[in-house]
mmCIF file of the N, C-alpha and C atoms, coordinates in Angstrom:
data_MODEL
# 
_entry.id   MODEL 
# 
loop_
_atom_site.group_PDB 
_atom_site.id 
_atom_site.type_symbol 
_atom_site.label_atom_id 
_atom_site.label_alt_id 
_atom_site.label_comp_id 
_atom_site.label_asym_id 
_atom_site.label_entity_id 
_atom_site.label_seq_id 
_atom_site.pdbx_PDB_ins_code 
_atom_site.Cartn_x 
_atom_site.Cartn_y 
_atom_site.Cartn_z 
_atom_site.occupancy 
_atom_site.B_iso_or_equiv 
_atom_site.pdbx_formal_charge 
_atom_site.auth_seq_id 
_atom_site.auth_comp_id 
_atom_site.auth_asym_id 
_atom_site.auth_atom_id 
_atom_site.pdbx_PDB_model_num 
ATOM 1   N N  . MET A 1 1  ? 15.304  -10.919 19.166  1.00 0.00 ? 1  MET A N  1 
ATOM 2   C CA . MET A 1 1  ? 16.315  -9.449  19.064  1.00 0.00 ? 1  MET A CA 1 
ATOM 3   C C  . MET A 1 1  ? 17.020  -9.914  19.713  1.00 0.00 ? 1  MET A C  1 
ATOM 4   N N  . GLU A 1 2  ? 18.502  -9.367  18.808  1.00 0.00 ? 2  GLU A N  1 
ATOM 5   C CA . GLU A 1 2  ? 19.593  -9.475  20.105  1.00 0.00 ? 2  GLU A CA 1 
ATOM 6   C C  . GLU A 1 2  ? 19.607  -8.496  20.901  1.00 0.00 ? 2  GLU A C  1 
ATOM 7   N N  . ALA A 1 3  ? 20.361  -8.773  22.132  1.00 0.00 ? 3  ALA A N  1 
ATOM 8   C CA . ALA A 1 3  ? 20.687  -6.986  22.935  1.00 0.00 ? 3  ALA A CA 1 
ATOM 9   C C  . ALA A 1 3  ? 21.358  -6.438  22.453  1.00 0.00 ? 3  ALA A C  1 
ATOM 10  N N  . ASN A 1 4  ? 22.252  -6.903  21.248  1.00 0.00 ? 4  ASN A N  1 
ATOM 11  C CA . ASN A 1 4  ? 23.505  -5.596  20.825  1.00 0.00 ? 4  ASN A CA 1 
ATOM 12  C C  . ASN A 1 4  ? 22.987  -5.102  20.274  1.00 0.00 ? 4  ASN A C  1 
ATOM 13  N N  . PRO A 1 5  ? 23.209  -3.440  20.299  1.00 0.00 ? 5  PRO A N  1 
ATOM 14  C CA . PRO A 1 5  ? 22.840  -2.209  20.088  1.00 0.00 ? 5  PRO A CA 1 
ATOM 15  C C  . PRO A 1 5  ? 23.327  -2.531  18.680  1.00 0.00 ? 5  PRO A C  1 
ATOM 16  N N  . THR A 1 6  ? 24.558  -2.748  18.042  1.00 0.00 ? 6  THR A N  1 
ATOM 17  C CA . THR A 1 6  ? 24.790  -2.718  16.943  1.00 0.00 ? 6  THR A CA 1 
ATOM 18  C C  . THR A 1 6  ? 24.172  -3.738  15.731  1.00 0.00 ? 6  THR A C  1 
ATOM 19  N N  . SER A 1 7  ? 23.499  -4.932  16.511  1.00 0.00 ? 7  SER A N  1 
ATOM 20  C CA . SER A 1 7  ? 22.343  -5.925  15.808  1.00 0.00 ? 7  SER A CA 1 
ATOM 21  C C  . SER A 1 7  ? 21.392  -5.089  15.626  1.00 0.00 ? 7  SER A C  1 
ATOM 22  N N  . HIS A 1 8  ? 20.276  -4.566  16.785  1.00 0.00 ? 8  HIS A N  1 
ATOM 23  C CA . HIS A 1 8  ? 19.441  -3.771  16.525  1.00 0.00 ? 8  HIS A CA 1 
ATOM 24  C C  . HIS A 1 8  ? 19.565  -2.644  15.384  1.00 0.00 ? 8  HIS A C  1 
ATOM 25  N N  . CYS A 1 9  ? 20.409  -2.033  15.225  1.00 0.00 ? 9  CYS A N  1 
ATOM 26  C CA . CYS A 1 9  ? 21.430  -0.685  14.287  1.00 0.00 ? 9  CYS A CA 1 
ATOM 27  C C  . CYS A 1 9  ? 21.164  -1.528  12.964  1.00 0.00 ? 9  CYS A C  1 
ATOM 28  N N  . THR A 1 10 ? 21.510  -2.226  12.352  1.00 0.00 ? 10 THR A N  1 
ATOM 29  C CA . THR A 1 10 ? 21.762  -2.586  11.653  1.00 0.00 ? 10 THR A CA 1 
ATOM 30  C C  . THR A 1 10 ? 20.771  -3.143  11.004  1.00 0.00 ? 10 THR A C  1 
ATOM 31  N N  . ILE A 1 11 ? 19.726  -4.005  11.905  1.00 0.00 ? 11 ILE A N  1 
ATOM 32  C CA . ILE A 1 11 ? 18.066  -4.471  11.091  1.00 0.00 ? 11 ILE A CA 1 
ATOM 33  C C  . ILE A 1 11 ? 17.238  -3.835  11.132  1.00 0.00 ? 11 ILE A C  1 
ATOM 34  N N  . TYR A 1 12 ? 17.334  -2.538  11.495  1.00 0.00 ? 12 TYR A N  1 
ATOM 35  C CA . TYR A 1 12 ? 16.605  -0.817  11.151  1.00 0.00 ? 12 TYR A CA 1 
ATOM 36  C C  . TYR A 1 12 ? 16.878  -0.787  10.213  1.00 0.00 ? 12 TYR A C  1 
ATOM 37  N N  . LEU A 1 13 ? 18.430  -0.376  9.923   1.00 0.00 ? 13 LEU A N  1 
ATOM 38  C CA . LEU A 1 13 ? 18.994  -0.481  8.660   1.00 0.00 ? 13 LEU A CA 1 
ATOM 39  C C  . LEU A 1 13 ? 18.925  -1.076  7.499   1.00 0.00 ? 13 LEU A C  1 
ATOM 40  N N  . TRP A 1 14 ? 18.788  -2.240  8.001   1.00 0.00 ? 14 TRP A N  1 
ATOM 41  C CA . TRP A 1 14 ? 18.150  -3.386  6.530   1.00 0.00 ? 14 TRP A CA 1 
ATOM 42  C C  . TRP A 1 14 ? 17.173  -3.168  5.968   1.00 0.00 ? 14 TRP A C  1 
ATOM 43  N N  . ALA A 1 15 ? 16.069  -2.845  7.050   1.00 0.00 ? 15 ALA A N  1 
ATOM 44  C CA . ALA A 1 15 ? 14.255  -2.807  7.055   1.00 0.00 ? 15 ALA A CA 1 
ATOM 45  C C  . ALA A 1 15 ? 14.279  -1.433  5.962   1.00 0.00 ? 15 ALA A C  1 
ATOM 46  N N  . LEU A 1 16 ? 15.465  -0.324  6.576   1.00 0.00 ? 16 LEU A N  1 
ATOM 47  C CA . LEU A 1 16 ? 14.885  1.007   5.899   1.00 0.00 ? 16 LEU A CA 1 
ATOM 48  C C  . LEU A 1 16 ? 15.424  0.869   4.686   1.00 0.00 ? 16 LEU A C  1 
ATOM 49  N N  . VAL A 1 17 ? 16.447  0.382   4.148   1.00 0.00 ? 17 VAL A N  1 
ATOM 50  C CA . VAL A 1 17 ? 17.102  0.085   2.590   1.00 0.00 ? 17 VAL A CA 1 
ATOM 51  C C  . VAL A 1 17 ? 15.742  -0.945  1.966   1.00 0.00 ? 17 VAL A C  1 
ATOM 52  N N  . GLN A 1 18 ? 15.152  -1.757  2.425   1.00 0.00 ? 18 GLN A N  1 
ATOM 53  C CA . GLN A 1 18 ? 14.517  -2.688  1.586   1.00 0.00 ? 18 GLN A CA 1 
ATOM 54  C C  . GLN A 1 18 ? 13.066  -1.656  1.542   1.00 0.00 ? 18 GLN A C  1 
ATOM 55  N N  . ALA A 1 19 ? 12.666  -0.747  2.630   1.00 0.00 ? 19 ALA A N  1 
ATOM 56  C CA . ALA A 1 19 ? 11.381  -0.389  2.550   1.00 0.00 ? 19 ALA A CA 1 
ATOM 57  C C  . ALA A 1 19 ? 11.638  0.355   0.947   1.00 0.00 ? 19 ALA A C  1 
ATOM 58  N N  . HIS A 1 20 ? 12.737  1.457   1.247   1.00 0.00 ? 20 HIS A N  1 
ATOM 59  C CA . HIS A 1 20 ? 13.006  2.791   0.107   1.00 0.00 ? 20 HIS A CA 1 
ATOM 60  C C  . HIS A 1 20 ? 12.784  1.688   -1.297  1.00 0.00 ? 20 HIS A C  1 
ATOM 61  N N  . LYS A 1 21 ? 13.521  0.324   -1.284  1.00 0.00 ? 21 LYS A N  1 
ATOM 62  C CA . LYS A 1 21 ? 13.501  -0.053  -2.204  1.00 0.00 ? 21 LYS A CA 1 
ATOM 63  C C  . LYS A 1 21 ? 11.857  -0.646  -3.074  1.00 0.00 ? 21 LYS A C  1 
ATOM 64  N N  . VAL A 1 22 ? 11.148  -1.086  -2.171  1.00 0.00 ? 22 VAL A N  1 
ATOM 65  C CA . VAL A 1 22 ? 10.057  -1.132  -2.495  1.00 0.00 ? 22 VAL A CA 1 
ATOM 66  C C  . VAL A 1 22 ? 9.158   -0.552  -2.509  1.00 0.00 ? 22 VAL A C  1 
ATOM 67  N N  . MET A 1 23 ? 9.206   1.213   -2.293  1.00 0.00 ? 23 MET A N  1 
ATOM 68  C CA . MET A 1 23 ? 8.307   2.970   -2.456  1.00 0.00 ? 23 MET A CA 1 
ATOM 69  C C  . MET A 1 23 ? 9.193   2.606   -3.898  1.00 0.00 ? 23 MET A C  1 
ATOM 70  N N  . GLN A 1 24 ? 10.698  2.856   -4.103  1.00 0.00 ? 24 GLN A N  1 
ATOM 71  C CA . GLN A 1 24 ? 10.644  2.695   -5.679  1.00 0.00 ? 24 GLN A CA 1 
ATOM 72  C C  . GLN A 1 24 ? 10.391  2.104   -6.575  1.00 0.00 ? 24 GLN A C  1 
ATOM 73  N N  . GLU A 1 25 ? 9.907   1.013   -6.625  1.00 0.00 ? 25 GLU A N  1 
ATOM 74  C CA . GLU A 1 25 ? 8.868   -0.268  -7.737  1.00 0.00 ? 25 GLU A CA 1 
ATOM 75  C C  . GLU A 1 25 ? 7.760   0.785   -7.437  1.00 0.00 ? 25 GLU A C  1 
ATOM 76  N N  . PHE A 1 26 ? 6.839   0.932   -6.182  1.00 0.00 ? 26 PHE A N  1 
ATOM 77  C CA . PHE A 1 26 ? 6.148   1.403   -6.440  1.00 0.00 ? 26 PHE A CA 1 
ATOM 78  C C  . PHE A 1 26 ? 5.643   3.253   -6.997  1.00 0.00 ? 26 PHE A C  1 
ATOM 79  N N  . ILE A 1 27 ? 6.348   3.848   -7.172  1.00 0.00 ? 27 ILE A N  1 
ATOM 80  C CA . ILE A 1 27 ? 6.536   5.622   -7.516  1.00 0.00 ? 27 ILE A CA 1 
ATOM 81  C C  . ILE A 1 27 ? 7.164   4.341   -8.928  1.00 0.00 ? 27 ILE A C  1 
ATOM 82  N N  . GLU A 1 28 ? 7.456   3.889   -9.507  1.00 0.00 ? 28 GLU A N  1 
ATOM 83  C CA . GLU A 1 28 ? 7.979   4.033   -10.606 1.00 0.00 ? 28 GLU A CA 1 
ATOM 84  C C  . GLU A 1 28 ? 6.555   3.130   -11.777 1.00 0.00 ? 28 GLU A C  1 
ATOM 85  N N  . VAL A 1 29 ? 5.491   2.286   -11.025 1.00 0.00 ? 29 VAL A N  1 
ATOM 86  C CA . VAL A 1 29 ? 4.702   2.069   -11.612 1.00 0.00 ? 29 VAL A CA 1 
ATOM 87  C C  . VAL A 1 29 ? 2.993   3.106   -11.181 1.00 0.00 ? 29 VAL A C  1 
ATOM 88  N N  . ARG A 1 30 ? 3.776   3.995   -10.437 1.00 0.00 ? 30 ARG A N  1 
ATOM 89  C CA . ARG A 1 30 ? 2.678   5.102   -10.495 1.00 0.00 ? 30 ARG A CA 1 
ATOM 90  C C  . ARG A 1 30 ? 1.906   3.819   -9.245  1.00 0.00 ? 30 ARG A C  1 
ATOM 91  N N  . PHE A 1 31 ? 2.042   3.126   -8.477  1.00 0.00 ? 31 PHE A N  1 
ATOM 92  C CA . PHE A 1 31 ? 1.603   2.925   -7.484  1.00 0.00 ? 31 PHE A CA 1 
ATOM 93  C C  . PHE A 1 31 ? 0.214   1.792   -8.067  1.00 0.00 ? 31 PHE A C  1 
ATOM 94  N N  . ARG A 1 32 ? -0.640  2.432   -8.613  1.00 0.00 ? 32 ARG A N  1 
ATOM 95  C CA . ARG A 1 32 ? -2.353  1.631   -9.037  1.00 0.00 ? 32 ARG A CA 1 
ATOM 96  C C  . ARG A 1 32 ? -1.614  0.359   -10.245 1.00 0.00 ? 32 ARG A C  1 
ATOM 97  N N  . ASN A 1 33 ? -0.380  0.389   -10.542 1.00 0.00 ? 33 ASN A N  1 
ATOM 98  C CA . ASN A 1 33 ? 0.194   -0.613  -11.454 1.00 0.00 ? 33 ASN A CA 1 
ATOM 99  C C  . ASN A 1 33 ? 0.576   -1.607  -10.920 1.00 0.00 ? 33 ASN A C  1 
ATOM 100 N N  . HIS A 1 34 ? 0.901   -1.821  -9.704  1.00 0.00 ? 34 HIS A N  1 
ATOM 101 C CA . HIS A 1 34 ? 1.770   -2.464  -8.841  1.00 0.00 ? 34 HIS A CA 1 
ATOM 102 C C  . HIS A 1 34 ? 0.364   -3.947  -8.860  1.00 0.00 ? 34 HIS A C  1 
ATOM 103 N N  . GLY A 1 35 ? 0.981   -4.837  -8.407  1.00 0.00 ? 35 GLY A N  1 
ATOM 104 C CA . GLY A 1 35 ? 0.382   -6.191  -8.215  1.00 0.00 ? 35 GLY A CA 1 
ATOM 105 C C  . GLY A 1 35 ? 0.066   -6.178  -6.871  1.00 0.00 ? 35 GLY A C  1 
ATOM 106 N N  . ALA A 1 36 ? 0.588   -5.083  -5.977  1.00 0.00 ? 36 ALA A N  1 
ATOM 107 C CA . ALA A 1 36 ? 0.707   -5.214  -4.393  1.00 0.00 ? 36 ALA A CA 1 
ATOM 108 C C  . ALA A 1 36 ? -0.728  -4.610  -4.166  1.00 0.00 ? 36 ALA A C  1 
ATOM 109 N N  . PHE A 1 37 ? -0.898  -3.160  -5.320  1.00 0.00 ? 37 PHE A N  1 
ATOM 110 C CA . PHE A 1 37 ? -2.192  -2.767  -4.953  1.00 0.00 ? 37 PHE A CA 1 
ATOM 111 C C  . PHE A 1 37 ? -3.594  -2.884  -5.962  1.00 0.00 ? 37 PHE A C  1 
ATOM 112 N N  . ALA A 1 38 ? -2.835  -3.463  -6.443  1.00 0.00 ? 38 ALA A N  1 
ATOM 113 C CA . ALA A 1 38 ? -4.096  -3.963  -7.940  1.00 0.00 ? 38 ALA A CA 1 
ATOM 114 C C  . ALA A 1 38 ? -5.158  -4.531  -6.943  1.00 0.00 ? 38 ALA A C  1 
ATOM 115 N N  . LEU A 1 39 ? -4.768  -5.626  -6.401  1.00 0.00 ? 39 LEU A N  1 
ATOM 116 C CA . LEU A 1 39 ? -5.635  -6.515  -5.322  1.00 0.00 ? 39 LEU A CA 1 
ATOM 117 C C  . LEU A 1 39 ? -6.287  -5.521  -4.339  1.00 0.00 ? 39 LEU A C  1 
ATOM 118 N N  . VAL A 1 40 ? -6.123  -4.730  -3.549  1.00 0.00 ? 40 VAL A N  1 
ATOM 119 C CA . VAL A 1 40 ? -6.631  -4.143  -2.533  1.00 0.00 ? 40 VAL A CA 1 
ATOM 120 C C  . VAL A 1 40 ? -6.971  -3.121  -3.200  1.00 0.00 ? 40 VAL A C  1 
ATOM 121 N N  . ILE A 1 41 ? -7.218  -2.300  -4.445  1.00 0.00 ? 41 ILE A N  1 
ATOM 122 C CA . ILE A 1 41 ? -7.771  -1.553  -5.114  1.00 0.00 ? 41 ILE A CA 1 
ATOM 123 C C  . ILE A 1 41 ? -9.337  -2.345  -5.579  1.00 0.00 ? 41 ILE A C  1 
ATOM 124 N N  . VAL A 1 42 ? -8.900  -3.769  -6.079  1.00 0.00 ? 42 VAL A N  1 
ATOM 125 C CA . VAL A 1 42 ? -10.144 -4.575  -7.258  1.00 0.00 ? 42 VAL A CA 1 
ATOM 126 C C  . VAL A 1 42 ? -11.111 -5.078  -5.446  1.00 0.00 ? 42 VAL A C  1 
ATOM 127 N N  . LEU A 1 43 ? -10.193 -5.010  -4.130  1.00 0.00 ? 43 LEU A N  1 
ATOM 128 C CA . LEU A 1 43 ? -11.195 -5.387  -3.452  1.00 0.00 ? 43 LEU A CA 1 
ATOM 129 C C  . LEU A 1 43 ? -12.005 -4.129  -3.090  1.00 0.00 ? 43 LEU A C  1 
ATOM 130 N N  . HIS A 1 44 ? -11.640 -3.239  -3.047  1.00 0.00 ? 44 HIS A N  1 
ATOM 131 C CA . HIS A 1 44 ? -11.923 -1.614  -2.511  1.00 0.00 ? 44 HIS A CA 1 
ATOM 132 C C  . HIS A 1 44 ? -13.464 -1.481  -3.175  1.00 0.00 ? 44 HIS A C  1 
ATOM 133 N N  . ILE A 1 45 ? -13.368 -1.709  -4.195  1.00 0.00 ? 45 ILE A N  1 
ATOM 134 C CA . ILE A 1 45 ? -14.673 -1.260  -5.858  1.00 0.00 ? 45 ILE A CA 1 
ATOM 135 C C  . ILE A 1 45 ? -15.381 -2.187  -5.527  1.00 0.00 ? 45 ILE A C  1 
ATOM 136 N N  . PHE A 1 46 ? -14.855 -4.027  -5.281  1.00 0.00 ? 46 PHE A N  1 
ATOM 137 C CA . PHE A 1 46 ? -15.885 -4.576  -4.744  1.00 0.00 ? 46 PHE A CA 1 
ATOM 138 C C  . PHE A 1 46 ? -16.496 -4.717  -3.365  1.00 0.00 ? 46 PHE A C  1 
ATOM 139 N N  . MET A 1 47 ? -16.118 -4.224  -2.577  1.00 0.00 ? 47 MET A N  1 
ATOM 140 C CA . MET A 1 47 ? -16.506 -4.098  -1.120  1.00 0.00 ? 47 MET A CA 1 
ATOM 141 C C  . MET A 1 47 ? -17.310 -2.549  -0.953  1.00 0.00 ? 47 MET A C  1 
ATOM 142 N N  . THR A 1 48 ? -17.404 -1.503  -2.243  1.00 0.00 ? 48 THR A N  1 
ATOM 143 C CA . THR A 1 48 ? -17.776 -0.388  -2.096  1.00 0.00 ? 48 THR A CA 1 
ATOM 144 C C  . THR A 1 48 ? -18.513 -0.267  -2.835  1.00 0.00 ? 48 THR A C  1 
ATOM 145 N N  . ARG A 1 49 ? -19.043 -1.295  -3.984  1.00 0.00 ? 49 ARG A N  1 
ATOM 146 C CA . ARG A 1 49 ? -19.855 -0.508  -5.109  1.00 0.00 ? 49 ARG A CA 1 
ATOM 147 C C  . ARG A 1 49 ? -21.526 -0.697  -4.433  1.00 0.00 ? 49 ARG A C  1 
ATOM 148 N N  . VAL A 1 50 ? -21.766 -0.125  -5.380  1.00 0.00 ? 50 VAL A N  1 
ATOM 149 C CA . VAL A 1 50 ? -23.469 0.434   -5.409  1.00 0.00 ? 50 VAL A CA 1 
ATOM 150 C C  . VAL A 1 50 ? -24.075 0.100   -6.157  1.00 0.00 ? 50 VAL A C  1 
ATOM 151 N N  . THR A 1 51 ? -24.822 -1.055  -5.612  1.00 0.00 ? 51 THR A N  1 
ATOM 152 C CA . THR A 1 51 ? -25.923 -1.795  -6.848  1.00 0.00 ? 51 THR A CA 1 
ATOM 153 C C  . THR A 1 51 ? -27.406 -0.743  -7.520  1.00 0.00 ? 51 THR A C  1 
ATOM 154 N N  . ARG A 1 52 ? -27.620 -0.693  -8.776  1.00 0.00 ? 52 ARG A N  1 
ATOM 155 C CA . ARG A 1 52 ? -28.446 -0.329  -9.565  1.00 0.00 ? 52 ARG A CA 1 
ATOM 156 C C  . ARG A 1 52 ? -29.782 0.197   -8.244  1.00 0.00 ? 52 ARG A C  1 
ATOM 157 N N  . VAL A 1 53 ? -30.196 -1.334  -7.688  1.00 0.00 ? 53 VAL A N  1 
ATOM 158 C CA . VAL A 1 53 ? -31.355 -1.046  -7.002  1.00 0.00 ? 53 VAL A CA 1 
ATOM 159 C C  . VAL A 1 53 ? -31.117 0.070   -6.234  1.00 0.00 ? 53 VAL A C  1 
ATOM 160 N N  . ALA A 1 54 ? -30.176 -0.154  -5.003  1.00 0.00 ? 54 ALA A N  1 
ATOM 161 C CA . ALA A 1 54 ? -29.814 0.687   -3.813  1.00 0.00 ? 54 ALA A CA 1 
ATOM 162 C C  . ALA A 1 54 ? -30.164 2.314   -4.988  1.00 0.00 ? 54 ALA A C  1 
ATOM 163 N N  . LEU A 1 55 ? -29.159 2.151   -5.653  1.00 0.00 ? 55 LEU A N  1 
ATOM 164 C CA . LEU A 1 55 ? -28.873 3.876   -6.194  1.00 0.00 ? 55 LEU A CA 1 
ATOM 165 C C  . LEU A 1 55 ? -30.237 4.126   -6.505  1.00 0.00 ? 55 LEU A C  1 
ATOM 166 N N  . THR A 1 56 ? -31.270 2.916   -7.211  1.00 0.00 ? 56 THR A N  1 
ATOM 167 C CA . THR A 1 56 ? -32.739 3.759   -7.680  1.00 0.00 ? 56 THR A CA 1 
ATOM 168 C C  . THR A 1 56 ? -33.261 4.385   -6.521  1.00 0.00 ? 56 THR A C  1 
ATOM 169 N N  . ASN A 1 57 ? -33.450 3.097   -5.480  1.00 0.00 ? 57 ASN A N  1 
ATOM 170 C CA . ASN A 1 57 ? -33.962 3.413   -4.302  1.00 0.00 ? 57 ASN A CA 1 
ATOM 171 C C  . ASN A 1 57 ? -33.493 4.736   -3.284  1.00 0.00 ? 57 ASN A C  1 
ATOM 172 N N  . THR A 1 58 ? -32.313 5.454   -3.709  1.00 0.00 ? 58 THR A N  1 
ATOM 173 C CA . THR A 1 58 ? -31.595 6.119   -3.020  1.00 0.00 ? 58 THR A CA 1 
ATOM 174 C C  . THR A 1 58 ? -32.255 7.681   -3.565  1.00 0.00 ? 58 THR A C  1 
ATOM 175 N N  . ILE A 1 59 ? -32.415 7.343   -4.607  1.00 0.00 ? 59 ILE A N  1 
ATOM 176 C CA . ILE A 1 59 ? -32.823 8.883   -5.395  1.00 0.00 ? 59 ILE A CA 1 
ATOM 177 C C  . ILE A 1 59 ? -34.337 9.114   -5.499  1.00 0.00 ? 59 ILE A C  1 
ATOM 178 N N  . LYS A 1 60 ? -35.095 7.604   -4.861  1.00 0.00 ? 60 LYS A N  1 
ATOM 179 C CA . LYS A 1 60 ? -36.562 7.909   -5.205  1.00 0.00 ? 60 LYS A CA 1 
ATOM 180 C C  . LYS A 1 60 ? -36.759 8.603   -3.705  1.00 0.00 ? 60 LYS A C  1 
ATOM 181 N N  . ARG A 1 61 ? -35.645 8.180   -2.734  1.00 0.00 ? 61 ARG A N  1 
ATOM 182 C CA . ARG A 1 61 ? -35.662 8.866   -1.261  1.00 0.00 ? 61 ARG A CA 1 
ATOM 183 C C  . ARG A 1 61 ? -35.595 9.599   -1.106  1.00 0.00 ? 61 ARG A C  1 
ATOM 184 N N  . LEU A 1 62 ? -34.444 10.376  -1.729  1.00 0.00 ? 62 LEU A N  1 
ATOM 185 C CA . LEU A 1 62 ? -33.898 11.382  -1.951  1.00 0.00 ? 62 LEU A CA 1 
ATOM 186 C C  . LEU A 1 62 ? -35.258 12.597  -2.808  1.00 0.00 ? 62 LEU A C  1 
ATOM 187 N N  . LYS A 1 63 ? -35.670 12.460  -3.835  1.00 0.00 ? 63 LYS A N  1 
ATOM 188 C CA . LYS A 1 63 ? -36.441 13.133  -4.682  1.00 0.00 ? 63 LYS A CA 1 
ATOM 189 C C  . LYS A 1 63 ? -38.397 13.462  -3.361  1.00 0.00 ? 63 LYS A C  1 
ATOM 190 N N  . GLY A 1 64 ? -38.177 12.313  -2.243  1.00 0.00 ? 64 GLY A N  1 
ATOM 191 C CA . GLY A 1 64 ? -38.974 12.540  -1.642  1.00 0.00 ? 64 GLY A CA 1 
ATOM 192 C C  . GLY A 1 64 ? -39.210 13.226  -0.826  1.00 0.00 ? 64 GLY A C  1 
ATOM 193 N N  . TRP A 1 65 ? -37.736 13.583  -0.284  1.00 0.00 ? 65 TRP A N  1 
ATOM 194 C CA . TRP A 1 65 ? -37.621 14.496  1.074   1.00 0.00 ? 65 TRP A CA 1 
ATOM 195 C C  . TRP A 1 65 ? -37.621 15.692  0.191   1.00 0.00 ? 65 TRP A C  1 
ATOM 196 N N  . ILE A 1 66 ? -37.139 16.030  -1.283  1.00 0.00 ? 66 ILE A N  1 
ATOM 197 C CA . ILE A 1 66 ? -37.045 17.307  -1.869  1.00 0.00 ? 66 ILE A CA 1 
ATOM 198 C C  . ILE A 1 66 ? -38.388 17.591  -1.572  1.00 0.00 ? 66 ILE A C  1 
ATOM 199 N N  . SER A 1 67 ? -39.403 16.940  -2.284  1.00 0.00 ? 67 SER A N  1 
ATOM 200 C CA . SER A 1 67 ? -41.148 16.976  -2.662  1.00 0.00 ? 67 SER A CA 1 
ATOM 201 C C  . SER A 1 67 ? -41.686 17.441  -1.056  1.00 0.00 ? 67 SER A C  1 
ATOM 202 N N  . ALA A 1 68 ? -41.026 16.960  -0.514  1.00 0.00 ? 68 ALA A N  1 
ATOM 203 C CA . ALA A 1 68 ? -41.554 17.395  1.213   1.00 0.00 ? 68 ALA A CA 1 
ATOM 204 C C  . ALA A 1 68 ? -40.956 19.013  1.843   1.00 0.00 ? 68 ALA A C  1 
ATOM 205 N N  . LEU A 1 69 ? -39.888 19.054  1.485   1.00 0.00 ? 69 LEU A N  1 
ATOM 206 C CA . LEU A 1 69 ? -39.526 20.141  1.441   1.00 0.00 ? 69 LEU A CA 1 
ATOM 207 C C  . LEU A 1 69 ? -40.237 21.711  0.640   1.00 0.00 ? 69 LEU A C  1 
ATOM 208 N N  . GLU A 1 70 ? -40.041 20.938  -0.762  1.00 0.00 ? 70 GLU A N  1 
ATOM 209 C CA . GLU A 1 70 ? -41.327 22.234  -1.332  1.00 0.00 ? 70 GLU A CA 1 
ATOM 210 C C  . GLU A 1 70 ? -42.513 22.441  -0.930  1.00 0.00 ? 70 GLU A C  1 
ATOM 211 N N  . LYS A 1 71 ? -43.318 21.100  -0.463  1.00 0.00 ? 71 LYS A N  1 
ATOM 212 C CA . LYS A 1 71 ? -44.603 21.557  0.148   1.00 0.00 ? 71 LYS A CA 1 
ATOM 213 C C  . LYS A 1 71 ? -44.674 22.205  1.335   1.00 0.00 ? 71 LYS A C  1 
ATOM 214 N N  . ARG A 1 72 ? -43.512 22.223  2.507   1.00 0.00 ? 72 ARG A N  1 
ATOM 215 C CA . ARG A 1 72 ? -43.655 22.698  3.344   1.00 0.00 ? 72 ARG A CA 1 
ATOM 216 C C  . ARG A 1 72 ? -42.858 24.149  3.136   1.00 0.00 ? 72 ARG A C  1 
ATOM 217 N N  . LYS A 1 73 ? -42.272 24.537  2.124   1.00 0.00 ? 73 LYS A N  1 
ATOM 218 C CA . LYS A 1 73 ? -41.682 25.708  1.405   1.00 0.00 ? 73 LYS A CA 1 
ATOM 219 C C  . LYS A 1 73 ? -43.138 26.795  1.158   1.00 0.00 ? 73 LYS A C  1 
ATOM 220 N N  . ASP A 1 74 ? -43.895 25.663  0.200   1.00 0.00 ? 74 ASP A N  1 
ATOM 221 C CA . ASP A 1 74 ? -45.012 26.379  -0.432  1.00 0.00 ? 74 ASP A CA 1 
ATOM 222 C C  . ASP A 1 74 ? -45.973 26.731  0.784   1.00 0.00 ? 74 ASP A C  1 
ATOM 223 N N  . LYS A 1 75 ? -46.403 25.738  1.830   1.00 0.00 ? 75 LYS A N  1 
ATOM 224 C CA . LYS A 1 75 ? -47.193 26.419  2.837   1.00 0.00 ? 75 LYS A CA 1 
ATOM 225 C C  . LYS A 1 75 ? -46.926 27.261  3.395   1.00 0.00 ? 75 LYS A C  1 
ATOM 226 N N  . LYS A 1 76 ? -45.451 28.153  3.575   1.00 0.00 ? 76 LYS A N  1 
ATOM 227 C CA . LYS A 1 76 ? -45.246 29.271  4.245   1.00 0.00 ? 76 LYS A CA 1 
ATOM 228 C C  . LYS A 1 76 ? -45.733 29.903  3.568   1.00 0.00 ? 76 LYS A C  1 
# 
């Protein structure tokens, strides 16, 4: 970086204008429809998906907990 304060200000101003330009592109395509976001969204969906087996096992475990709670309630 230049030691000149004017150069610093010019670089920051240029970066700020570029950021606004990119943000306007994102807004115009409603974020999700922009190529930069599409990859991130697809990767997020891929990384956080739940398999059918995991969902079934979780449901079974929750039903077991509910049954145990209902049995305790009936004993009281």
